[in-house]
Phi, psi and omega in degrees: 000143177224172176210159177221143176262134178242127180244130178228099185061229181277344181282135179237125181232131179257121178260124179249123183260113179285163181300335182272010187248141172226130177282133183280156176297150183262005180293165183292338181272359187302327182260001187291330184258016181275139174277156177229083180306145187303325185282000179076201185227143174266122180248132179240130177239113177250130178251124186243135174266117178252134180205179175252019177272093181090189182227035184275146173229116183300123180301334179295343182258014185312317179297342183257002186301312182297309177299320180298311182292330181278337188248335186242145184268043182243157183255347184227135179224126182226128176289121181251345178199133176224135180219134180236130179225144167270119187247141172286155178290146173062026173230124183277151175224154180255140174243120178283138181240158175299154176081019175079019179252161171213159183242131175252123181244136177231103176292123186261326180155188184230142171207130176053048178063028178231137181258130180257131180230136166274134184227130176225123175259123187236137173238118186067241176248011185251121176287130176268324178223136174216106186207171173245128180247146169238111181257141170300144178312129182072015178281168180225140175240134183250130173241122182227157174131329177301122181298144180205121185050231181262030181205215179223162171263140172241127182252119178261120180251116179239153179220143178218128178292139177279328179223132179295132175289122183270138178290152178291136180240143174253142179246146179258121182285164180289000000 
């Protein structure tokens, strides 16, 4: 696991790259060879409030307990919003987040059991993060750092293929 700090003016956003994540190339041909299975992709956006107020860990976040404790300096994590949507490929949708922010997700396609998403985190009219992610199927990407109350928000972005992309097969006739 690795991490990188991204600073944009006064806004500070911490991008945490999980072991299941690979950043996609940013060139114009990056999405040209991606498959788009008919059933779309299931995208899950969980917004977590992390703080040092107490030592509670929300049981709904159990799969993320180890990464949170290993990567973030907080003692308490609480799921404050969770949303799951089945999204069609190549159509963006917005997810409203606490604190006047929103996330724009654009499912781009699938290649080699990896889901490619365009992701933009916006506050007001200003993008804080604008990137393309390629997640392993059922992978999670964490964006943390926007201040919220006496802590920060951590946004967990997950993707799961609805239908496995099948490799092209050639058949040999009799």
